C-alpha angles and dihedrals in degrees: 000000000000114000092225089055090050091052091047092052092047092049091048092051091050091049091050092052092047093047093050091048089051092051095052091043091055090046093052093044093049091051093049094049097041117132114184120210137193092266110101095202092054093051091045092050090051093050095045089048090058091049092050093050092047094051090044092055094046091049089054091050093050090049092053089049090056095048094072096059087040091060091046091053091048090052091048092050092050091051092049092049091051091051091048091052091049091051091047090054090051091052091050089053091055099260110145103177136021136182120256124223111264094021134079094207124098120240130201114259091220091054092048091050090049090051091050091050091050091050091048090052091053091048091049090053092051091046091050091054093048093046090051092050094045090049091053091047091050093052092047092049094051100039096043091047091055091045092049093050092049093048094049090046091053091047094051092044095064097097097040091048092052092048093048092047091049091051097049100035111092093199091054093048091049091050090049090052091050091049091050091049091048091049090050092052092049091049092049090049092052091050091050092049092048093049091050090052092053095053114099118250114249113195 
């Protein structure tokens, strides 16, 4: 196998392991630092964010589990294709039958080529199933990770968003000023009532 391909596969495996560790680290940290509020949408976003990160991490683990049989099948397919090419060269050179390892009998080259092609077809089918599953797992891992991060970000942004909106909204600031003035008037009225009660009665 090409050395560049070996390095690419090794780098991809390291990235997959790092990414999965990052997902579960973010999940654990978000659970430990969670602070639920009275807002239902914020709590729901937090919970769904955890679910997305959990499924994303598990999808990555299942994908890594499938890569090992995938590599074995690729190696098996390459070996079968090499054997088929060798048998095809023998047939082109006029060889009709050859011995098989572990047997003293001679077998037809055409039959052996047909057997190799059948075996390659079976391997291709298995590889197709694994590639389809790994493709689904990869999409789930990426999309659910992004969704989980966005949901948790929205959940944790509830208080800052409200404070920013209160600071930049003129209507909100006017209503806050009115509330403060009303509270001040109520407080002054209470002080006046209390002071009148404390004064002695002069008939």
